N, C-alpha and C positions, 0 to 999 in steps of 0.2 A: 492326144495318144494316151491309151488306157494300160496300166500294168500288163494286160494279159499280152500288148501289142508292143510292147519295150522292146529296142530293137537291140538283139544280143551284141556284144563285143567283138567277138570271133565266128567265124562260121561252123556250123556242127562239124564235130569229127564224123568223117567217114568211115562206117563199119567195116571190119572186116568180116566176111562172110561168116554166119555163126556165133559172132563174136556179140558183147554188149560192151556199152562205154562204162568202164568202170573211173571210181573216184580219183584212184591215182593215174588215169589218163588226163580227165577231165581237169585237174588239178581241186583245189578245195576252196580259194577264194570266192568265187560265184555261189558255193554250195554253202557256206558259214555264212556269208552276208542274207542269203535267201533265209536261213535257220534263225539266226538273229532278229530278224525282222518278226519271226514268229515266238521267240522268247526260247527257241531251242538252243542249247549248246553242240556244236559239233565237238566231236573227241575221236583223235587218231588213237589207231589200235596198230600196236609193232607188226610187222608183217608174220605171218604164220601162228600169232598167238590168238585165242578165243577170244570171240569179240562179246562182250558183257551183254546183257540183254536180247541176244539174238535168240529170237523163237525157232529159225528153223537151222541156225548152226551154219557151219563153213565159212563161206565168205559174206553170207547174207547178212544186212544191218542189224544193230540192236538198237533196245529201247529201253531204257531206264529212267522213270520219270521225265526231266524233261531235256536229257541228253542221248543224243544219237550217236552212237559208236559204229565206226565204219574201220575198215581197214584199205591199202591202196586199191587192192583186188575186188573190196565192194562195189556191187556194181550200181550205175547211177538210180536205176530205176529201183533199188532197192531201197537205198537211202530216203528216195523220195517218197517211197510206198509208205515206209513207217512213219515220216515225217505227217503225212497225209492223216495217218491213223490218230497222230497227237493231235493235229487242228480239228479232225472231224467227233473224237471223243467227247462227252461231255465233261465237265469240271470235277465231277466225282471222281470218276475212273480215271483223269490225268492225274488227280491228287496221289492215287495209289498205283500209279504205273509200274509194272515190274514185269518186262519181258514178253508176256502175252497180250499183245492190244486190245483183242475181244472182237466186239461189236456184231452187230447182225447182216443179214445178207444187203440189205440198202444201204448201209455204212461202208460196208466193204466198195459197193460199186461207188460210190462217192469218194472214197479214198483214190479209187482208180480214178476216176475223172479230176480228181485234184491232181495226182501228179503227173499228168498228162498236161494240163495247164499250167502246171506250176514248172514243168521243164522248159518254157520261153524264158524262164528267169535265170537260167544260168548260160554262162559264156559257152560255146561249144556245145551245148545241148538246144533241142528244140521240140515241138508236139511230136513231128514226124518219126525224130529217132526215136521219141520214148516211146512211141505205138510199136517200133520195128523191134527194139530192144524187149518190149513187153511179149511182143510174138515169139521171139526165137528165144526166151527165157521160158516160156510155155503156160504163159496167162491164156486162158481159153475165155472166149465171146460166142455168144449165140451166132453171130455172123461171120464168123470164123476169122477177124483179126480184131485187133483192138482200135485202129483207125476206123473199122467198118462200125463198129461198137459205137465209138466216139460221136461218129458224124450222122447214125440213122438210127440209134437203139439206146442212148443213156439220157433220154428226156428223164427218166425217173431221177437217175443221179442227180444232173443238172438241178433239178427241182429242189431235191434234198438239200444240196448245198445252199440253195439261196434261201431255203427255212432257215437253216442251220446258221445264216449270217454270214458265211464263209465266201459267198458268191455274190456280186452284184446281179441286181433284176435281169440286167442285158443276157445272162447266162454264160460270159465268156470272160470275163473281169475278175480278178482274185481280190478279195480285201485284205489279203494278209494279215487276216485276224484269226483267234479261236472260236470255235464253237462254244457259244454261252451255256 
C-alpha cells in the first residue's frame, strides 16, 4: 500500500450543501501529523482573530515561513492549498516566505493537484471531498470541476510534481518531501 492509498481512520465527513469542511470540524490531529511530515508547523489562531500570513484574509489559511496558521473556521482546502505552495516552491522562496506564496501558472496547478492527493492523508477527508469543497469554494477548471480536471486534464500538474521530486513516478503517490 502506498501513501496515497493509506486507509483513513474515519469516513469522510458528509458535506452540508454549500458548505466546506473546516479545520474545526475535521480536527487538527491528522492535519498536524501531515504537516509535521513536511516540516510545517500548524499554528492555531483564536476564533475571530486575524490570521497571520493570510493572503486572502477572512478565514483563509496563512503562511509565514514554515508556519501554517488556521482558525477553526479555516477551510481544510485552504490549509492544504497553502501547505501545497510551501511544498512546491523552491528553497529560496521558502526561505523568505511571508504571506504571498507566489508561483506561476504551472506551480499553481501542481499545488491544486497536490492538495487533492494530500486530502487522502487526513482522517475525515478524501480526494472526492476535497474536489467537492474546491468546487463549492469557487476554484475554476477548464473541464468544469476539480474532479474532472484531476482525472482528465492534469497531466501537466502531475508531471510538474514528478519533476520536482514531490510525487513518485506513478503519478499518484506523494513523497512527503519538499521541492529542492
